[in-house]
N, C-alpha and C positions, 0 to 999 in steps of 0.2 A: 132737682138735682140736690139731695144734699151731702157733697166729700169735702173733707179740706184738706192741700198736704200742704205743712208745717217744717220748716226746719225750724227747733228749737234746742233746748237743753235740758236735761228734767238738771232743776234746782230743788224740790222738797220730797224726798217720796214717801207713803204713807204700807203699815203696817199689812204686808197679803192677807186676805180673808177669802172664804169664801161661803159663798151663797148656799141658801137651802139644799138646793137640787145637787150640792159641791164642786160648782163654776166657779176657779181663781180666777179673783180680782184684785187689780194691784192700780191702788191713785199714786197719782203723782201731780207736778204743778208744774208746769213746762214756762219757757222765759224763748224770749224771740224781741233780737234785732235784727231789725234791715231799716236799707234805707230806700221808697219807691220814691217815681213821682207823681205828682198831682197837682196837674191844669200845666206841663209845662215846672214847676218845682218841687225842688228836693226837698224831699221832707225824713226826717231820722220815726221811727215806729217803736217803741219799743212796749212788750205787752209784758203780762204776764197771766196762765190759761188753768186752770182745772185742767187734768185727763185724770185716763180710766181705760185701757184695756182686759178682757178677762179669758179667758180663755185662756190658748195656749200662746197668748200674744203679751198675756200675764209674765212669766215666767224668764223673755227676753226683757222686759224691761227692769225686774227684778239682777236682771244681773246690765245693767248698762251703768257705764261712771260715770256720774253724777256727773255736769258740765261738761261735759262731750255734747255740740251741736251730734243731732240725729234731721233723718227726711222724716220724720211723721207726718202716716196716712189718716185718714176715716171721718167720722160724720160731729157733726153735735146732738147735740137733743139734750130736754130741760136736763137739772138735776133729779128733781120732780116731778110726780104730775102735775102738782098745784105751782111748781116755783116759778120762776122770774130768769132765773138761773140758768147760763149754760153751763156743760159737759163738755170734752169734747169727748170722743171718747174713740181709741187709734186699733186699726182694725189689722198697722202694715207701718215694718219701721224699719228706716235703712241707713247703715251705719252711712257716712258722706264723706271719712275718710280726714277732716275738717279737726282741728286740735284747738 
């Protein structure tokens, strides 16, 4: 199963674009900070991740306030067919009420 849930905030946003079929696509960069326990030791995790949303979700991405933490759900896929880099494809997002 390829499913990812991540609490993060949008730190960069690209201009809304459209596929040749007319589907809106919103690209952005997400930033995540958390503390996790690994092998009994607390570890700080910070990362930035390229992401995109297509269709109805793209409009919701456009409406998000930058820097506000949200819960993003989706999947990981290659950026292009032969690429090694991954992109987080957002299929759902939820306001978690944090500033």
